C-alpha positions as a printed Julia matrix, in Angstrom:
459×3 Matrix{Float64}:
 -13.16   30.99    9.02
 -10.41   28.26    9.83
  -6.47   28.88    9.4
  -4.56   25.98    8.59
  -1.17   25.57   10.07
   0.53   26.83    7.17
  -1.46   29.63    6.43
  -1.05   30.51   10.43
   2.7    30.56    9.67
   2.5    32.51    6.16
   0.19   35.08    8.16
   2.74   35.5    10.86
   5.63   35.85    8.13
   3.85   38.69    6.51
   3.32   40.41    9.64
   6.67   40.2    10.93
   8.05   41.34    7.33
   5.48   43.9     7.58
   6.96   45.3    11.08
  10.32   45.34    9.74
   9.5    47.22    6.59
   7.63   49.63    8.7
  10.64   50.49   11.16
  12.73   50.72    7.63
   9.86   53.21    6.4
   9.18   51.55    3.51
   5.55   52.04    4.11
   4.24   50.7     0.79
   5.32   47.44    0.98
   4.46   47.34    4.96
   0.9    48.01    3.91
   1.18   45.09    1.36
   2.44   42.69    3.5
   0.01   43.98    6.26
  -3.08   43.23    3.37
  -1.69   39.77    3.01
  -1.7    39.19    6.64
  -5.12   40.04    7.27
  -5.93   38.37    4.25
  -5.36   35.34    5.58
  -5.93   35.59    9.42
  -8.77   38.58    9.3
  -9.49   37.87   12.68
  -6.29   39.18   14.36
  -7.27   42.87   15.83
  -3.77   43.93   16.43
  -2.94   43.57   12.8
  -6.16   45.3    11.47
  -5.26   48.25   13.99
  -1.73   48.03   12.44
  -2.86   48.26    9.45
  -5.2    51.31    9.98
  -2.33   52.87   11.23
   0.17   52.53    8.33
  -2.71   53.41    5.68
  -3.34   56.74    8.38
   0.34   57.32    7.41
  -0.2    57.61    3.78
  -4.02   59.73    4.34
  -5.75   56.89    2.57
  -8.41   57.27    5.47
 -11.13   55.61    3.93
  -9.54   52.21    3.66
  -8.03   53.06    7.21
 -11.86   53.24    8.61
 -12.32   49.72    6.89
  -9.51   48.42    8.89
 -10.58   49.82   12.04
 -14.02   48.51   11.45
 -13.08   45.1    11.14
 -10.69   45.65   14.25
 -14.05   46.97   16.21
 -16.31   44.08   15.35
 -13.45   41.89   16.81
 -13.25   43.9    20.07
 -15.97   46.3    20.24
 -14.87   47.97   23.75
 -11.42   48.43   22.59
 -10.66   52.25   23.22
  -7.73   52.31   20.74
  -9.93   51.22   17.79
 -12.54   53.6    18.57
 -10.41   56.46   18.96
  -8.93   55.77   15.87
 -12.02   55.41   14.18
 -13.57   58.25   15.53
 -10.49   60.28   14.47
 -10.73   58.91   10.74
 -14.69   59.85   10.62
 -13.51   63.21   11.5
 -11.11   63.27    8.85
 -13.55   61.86    6.12
 -16.57   64.44    7.08
 -18.56   61.76    8.81
 -18.8    63.81   12.37
 -22.12   62.19   13.37
 -20.22   59.16   13.35
 -17.09   60.45   14.82
 -19.47   61.52   17.88
 -21.01   58.7    18.16
 -17.67   56.66   18.47
 -16.23   58.96   20.85
 -19.94   58.75   22.98
 -19.35   55.07   23.08
 -16.31   55.52   24.41
 -17.27   57.99   27.12
 -19.87   55.8    28.42
 -17.12   52.91   29.06
 -14.39   55.64   30.05
 -15.46   58.82   30.95
 -12.02   60.07   32.12
 -10.38   59.21   28.43
  -9.75   62.94   27.18
  -9.38   62.55   23.68
 -13.16   61.2    23.6
 -13.91   65.36   24.35
 -11.32   67.29   22.44
 -12.11   65.41   19.22
 -15.6    65.89   19.35
 -14.8    69.73   19.71
 -13.63   69.22   16.05
 -16.64   67.63   15.13
 -19.47   69.47   16.38
 -17.33   72.85   15.19
 -17.65   70.82   11.5
 -21.62   70.65   12.26
 -21.71   74.51   13.5
 -22.84   73.61   16.72
 -20.36   75.59   18.28
 -22.03   75.58   21.81
 -21.58   72.05   22.08
 -18.1    72.21   20.79
 -17.21   74.87   23.81
 -19.09   72.56   26.44
 -16.86   69.93   25.09
 -13.99   72.02   25.55
 -14.15   72.74   29.19
 -15.04   68.98   29.74
 -11.72   68.05   27.98
  -9.83   70.91   30.14
 -10.75   69.48   33.4
  -9.16   66.43   32.8
  -5.95   67.91   31.05
  -4.8    71.67   30.82
  -2.67   71.93   28.24
  -3.66   69.5    25.5
  -2.49   70.78   22.17
  -5.38   68.99   20.2
  -8.26   70.61   22.38
  -6.59   74.11   21.73
  -6.1    73.72   17.72
  -9.83   72.33   17.72
 -10.81   75.21   19.74
  -8.93   77.49   17.7
 -11.18   75.77   14.31
 -14.32   76.76   16.0
 -13.76   80.16   16.82
 -12.3    80.63   13.33
 -15.34   79.67   11.83
 -16.99   82.24   14.02
 -14.65   84.86   12.6
 -13.51   85.2    16.49
 -10.13   85.17   14.81
  -8.08   86.99   18.09
  -9.23   84.45   20.48
  -8.6    81.6    17.67
  -5.06   83.2    17.47
  -4.59   82.65   21.31
  -5.79   79.05   20.94
  -3.33   78.05   18.13
  -0.29   79.7    19.77
  -1.48   77.78   22.9
  -1.49   74.42   20.61
   1.93   75.45   19.29
   3.53   76.33   23.08
   2.92   72.54   23.72
   3.77   71.07   20.26
   5.87   73.64   18.06
   5.28   71.59   14.95
   1.68   70.65   15.45
  -0.02   69.23   12.14
  -1.67   72.35   10.26
  -1.71   74.87   13.66
   0.49   77.29   11.69
  -1.56   76.97    8.54
  -4.66   77.79   10.91
  -2.83   80.82   12.37
  -1.9    81.99    8.64
  -5.37   81.52    7.87
  -6.74   84.07   10.71
  -3.88   86.74   10.11
  -5.23   86.79    6.15
  -8.55   87.35    7.57
  -7.46   90.09    9.71
  -5.28   91.49    6.7
  -2.22   91.07    8.44
  -0.51   89.68    5.07
   2.88   89.44    6.41
   2.12   87.22    9.37
  -0.31   85.32    7.39
   3.04   84.43    4.74
   5.18   83.86    7.71
   3.18   81.17    9.14
   2.16   79.81    5.48
   5.89   79.5     4.89
   6.56   77.81    8.42
   3.47   75.15    7.98
   4.96   74.2     4.39
   8.51   73.86    6.18
   7.03   71.36    8.42
   4.91   69.56    5.68
   6.13   70.55    2.12
   3.09   68.23    0.87
   0.34   70.12    2.36
  -1.91   70.81   -0.33
  -4.43   72.77    1.31
  -1.91   74.87    2.84
  -0.43   75.43   -0.55
  -3.84   76.43   -2.14
  -4.62   78.76    1.05
  -1.5    80.37    0.13
  -1.73   80.45   -3.43
  -5.25   82.39   -3.2
  -4.31   84.51   -0.74
  -1.13   85.62   -3.0
  -4.04   85.89   -5.79
  -5.98   88.79   -3.77
  -3.05   90.67   -3.23
  -2.19   90.51   -7.07
   1.14   88.66   -6.92
   0.16   86.43   -9.94
   3.58   84.87  -10.47
   3.9    83.64   -7.34
   0.36   82.17   -6.97
   0.68   80.66  -10.1
   3.83   78.87   -8.89
   1.93   77.83   -5.35
  -0.72   75.89   -7.84
   2.01   74.44  -10.21
   3.51   73.02   -7.15
   0.0    71.61   -6.28
  -0.07   69.89   -9.52
   3.14   68.15   -8.84
   1.69   66.61   -5.93
  -2.01   66.33   -7.11
  -2.04   66.25  -10.89
  -5.85   66.15  -11.0
  -6.35   68.86   -8.29
  -9.48   70.92   -9.55
  -8.92   73.6    -7.47
  -5.27   74.41   -8.85
  -6.39   73.82  -12.42
  -9.25   76.47  -12.47
  -7.23   78.8   -10.79
  -4.21   78.3   -13.61
  -7.1    78.52  -16.48
  -8.32   81.87  -14.82
  -4.69   83.07  -14.72
  -4.3    82.03  -18.25
  -7.36   83.78  -19.13
  -6.11   86.88  -17.29
  -2.84   87.27  -19.91
  -5.09   85.89  -23.01
  -3.1    82.72  -22.96
  -6.56   80.69  -24.11
  -4.83   77.3   -25.18
  -3.41   77.13  -21.82
  -6.73   78.15  -19.9
  -8.52   75.35  -22.18
  -5.94   72.86  -21.15
  -6.49   73.49  -17.49
 -10.09   73.8   -17.51
 -10.4    70.57  -19.6
  -8.23   68.63  -16.74
 -10.63   69.94  -14.45
 -13.44   68.97  -16.13
 -11.87   65.34  -16.56
 -11.72   65.12  -12.91
 -15.15   66.67  -11.64
 -17.63   66.35  -14.64
 -20.17   67.25  -11.87
 -19.48   70.74  -11.65
 -21.17   73.38  -13.55
 -18.81   76.08  -13.33
 -16.3    74.12  -14.99
 -17.85   73.81  -18.15
 -18.94   77.48  -17.85
 -15.26   78.64  -17.78
 -14.45   76.05  -20.42
 -17.31   77.94  -22.88
 -16.08   81.46  -21.99
 -12.63   80.52  -22.59
 -13.95   79.19  -26.52
 -16.13   81.98  -26.74
 -12.61   84.16  -26.2
 -11.38   82.43  -29.34
 -14.86   82.44  -31.43
 -15.27   78.79  -31.65
 -19.13   79.41  -30.65
 -20.31   75.78  -31.27
 -17.88   74.56  -28.49
 -18.84   77.15  -26.17
 -22.66   76.41  -26.56
 -21.92   72.41  -25.98
 -20.41   73.38  -22.84
 -22.81   75.75  -21.61
 -25.39   73.28  -22.59
 -23.61   70.44  -20.31
 -23.73   73.1   -17.56
 -26.89   73.36  -17.81
 -28.16   69.93  -17.86
 -26.37   69.62  -14.49
 -28.19   72.91  -13.39
 -30.83   74.5   -15.53
 -31.0    77.41  -12.9
 -28.28   79.34  -13.94
 -28.91   82.33  -15.34
 -25.43   83.82  -16.28
 -25.08   80.44  -18.32
 -28.59   81.04  -20.38
 -27.25   84.66  -21.28
 -24.1    83.2   -22.52
 -26.02   80.58  -24.31
 -28.07   83.15  -26.0
 -25.08   85.08  -27.21
 -23.46   81.9   -28.57
 -26.9    81.25  -30.75
 -26.69   85.0   -31.76
 -23.22   85.09  -32.75
 -23.82   82.06  -34.99
 -27.04   83.95  -36.78
 -29.26   81.78  -34.96
 -31.43   84.84  -32.94
 -34.47   82.22  -32.85
 -32.79   79.99  -30.42
 -31.22   83.05  -28.54
 -34.85   84.37  -28.25
 -35.89   81.0   -26.39
 -32.67   81.17  -23.77
 -33.94   84.93  -23.2
 -37.42   83.92  -22.67
 -36.67   81.15  -20.26
 -34.35   83.37  -18.52
 -37.5    86.14  -17.72
 -38.9    83.32  -15.86
 -35.57   83.29  -13.53
 -34.96   86.94  -13.62
 -38.04   89.03  -14.75
 -36.8    92.3   -13.25
 -33.3    92.79  -15.28
 -33.48   95.49  -18.06
 -30.32   93.64  -19.98
 -32.57   90.72  -20.44
 -35.27   92.57  -21.9
 -32.82   94.46  -24.2
 -31.13   91.53  -25.38
 -34.61   89.89  -26.29
 -34.81   93.14  -28.36
 -31.69   92.59  -30.18
 -33.06   89.19  -31.15
 -36.16   90.51  -32.67
 -34.4    93.26  -34.61
 -32.16   90.5   -36.0
 -35.33   88.75  -36.91
 -36.61   92.1   -38.56
 -39.56   92.43  -35.88
 -39.14   95.94  -35.17
 -42.43   95.76  -33.34
 -41.63   93.55  -30.91
 -38.05   94.65  -30.67
 -39.8    97.97  -29.31
 -41.93   96.39  -27.12
 -39.03   94.51  -25.42
 -37.27   98.03  -25.18
 -40.0    99.6   -23.32
 -40.35   96.69  -20.63
 -36.61   97.27  -20.25
 -37.37  101.1   -19.48
 -40.81   99.94  -17.51
 -37.93   98.54  -15.2
 -35.0   101.27  -15.46
 -36.03  104.27  -16.9
 -32.34  105.25  -17.31
 -31.03  102.25  -18.97
 -29.55  103.9   -22.13
 -28.84  100.72  -24.15
 -32.67  100.17  -24.58
 -33.04  103.89  -25.31
 -30.33  103.81  -28.07
 -32.04  100.53  -29.44
 -35.86  102.58  -29.65
 -34.38  105.62  -31.02
 -33.18  103.19  -33.91
 -36.28  101.27  -34.11
 -38.48  104.67  -34.47
 -36.03  105.92  -37.08
 -36.42  102.69  -39.2
 -40.37  103.22  -38.93
 -40.07  106.88  -40.02
 -41.06  108.21  -36.81
 -38.87  110.44  -36.06
 -40.72  112.61  -33.54
 -40.46  109.6   -30.93
 -36.69  109.36  -31.78
 -36.19  112.76  -31.04
 -38.0   112.58  -27.86
 -36.18  109.44  -27.2
 -32.5   111.19  -27.91
 -33.58  113.99  -25.72
 -34.69  111.8   -23.01
 -31.39  109.74  -23.19
 -29.0   113.04  -23.48
 -30.74  114.48  -20.04
 -29.44  111.2   -18.68
 -25.88  111.61  -20.32
 -25.04  114.67  -22.0
 -21.82  113.73  -23.08
 -23.25  109.99  -24.73
 -21.35  110.16  -28.09
 -24.13  107.76  -29.69
 -27.03  109.78  -28.98
 -25.4   113.2   -29.78
 -24.24  111.73  -33.38
 -28.19  110.83  -33.89
 -29.16  113.86  -32.36
 -27.09  116.11  -34.75
 -28.38  114.1   -37.77
 -31.76  114.69  -36.78
 -31.09  118.48  -36.02
 -29.75  119.04  -39.46
 -32.28  117.22  -41.26
 -30.28  114.8   -43.08
 -31.98  112.9   -45.94
 -34.35  110.93  -44.07
 -33.4   107.77  -46.28
 -29.84  108.12  -44.78
 -30.94  108.18  -41.22
 -33.08  105.42  -41.74
 -30.43  103.02  -43.8
 -28.05  104.05  -40.7
 -30.68  102.57  -38.53
 -31.32   99.36  -39.96
 -27.76   98.54  -40.05
 -27.58   99.21  -36.58
 -30.24   97.18  -35.76
 -28.82   94.56  -38.19
 -25.64   94.9   -36.02
 -27.24   94.88  -32.71
 -26.02   91.41  -31.86
 -22.97   92.28  -30.74
 -24.71   93.83  -27.42
 -25.33   90.23  -26.28
 -21.88   89.69  -25.61
 -21.45   92.97  -23.95
 -24.31   91.68  -21.45
 -23.43   88.17  -20.63
 -22.43   88.71  -16.77
 -25.5    90.79  -16.3
 -28.23   88.43  -14.36
């Protein structure tokens, strides 16, 4: 690409203006000016590097990588470019590419310490902790007090649940650089895992004083507060996350869950809907939306979102059970039955599924098949009282009172204080007119669909 004299002057003007803006900390305008400069003259390696650095300041790492790659094409052996490129590969989860960058540096300059300390992090993220330790000791031969090395080694140790050793590393990091990015956050995580909550809280607050926009730290702090039952404080942290990142899915999901806890279903639906808009590929978001709609008895919408969740992943037993409930609640036991039969292919050893299948048969007046399903439930768990109750009702409906008495007796041996069985037992013992008992049993069978709702989470 050839650049005319006028273009050259224009590019230089944009680059100098970008430098002035950067010194004034007007970062966005500085980026725009540099982008204009490299668009005119993309072969200026220095400008590409400067653009990458500015984009790093804005955490626009993918765009920074593009700038560094262009600089690397111009100067393949430039250690500054390869180091920056490797660091951004680490930041964007491209750990193997990061390792390749640092290995290339090592071949040309084996005494360049960053080539080892940044590989500690890459290997720890790939769960190759032995290699991470090897990089750590190679780096320490070149520098005894590198804060980056200690921080990355601490991350590797944390991943192995070696929290006390990790704390030592993060402390060493902070000795050299008191405000090292995320070191206080990592310490907070370690103390949280050790259940030293006051220390964890202190370190989260230190981290957020240094970097109030650290969304990861804010979310972690909120999650710890949730664990401690401090729901109002947790809610405040998730709302703060949304101030910085309005589409943050984790924050919306937590706020939706908290709204569900206090039965603010409208707000829960609002947060889950926001999460679904941002990440339509996650079935859990649709599952939570379905549960919220089920709580307000909007069964058609609950069904719609469960079907979306199952389109993404059809191997979700709980979602299938919940879908079966939506059909049962809208007087469609045949469709509910199909869901449960599909569910049995996934979880053939759950008595709850056979019990719910029995409910569907009852609702379709197929008492014999209902009895068979209850018996299958009891083959899996011979103490499963809901199936015993349905069986007792079915036997009474079929005028098989002797079998009903046997089932009631068996249930009361398991749970002598169970009021449902005690009531049936009283009716049978005082020899109520059989048509009254049968009528009650038939009504109980017809109302049995409610049992599906109580079991949706069982698988």
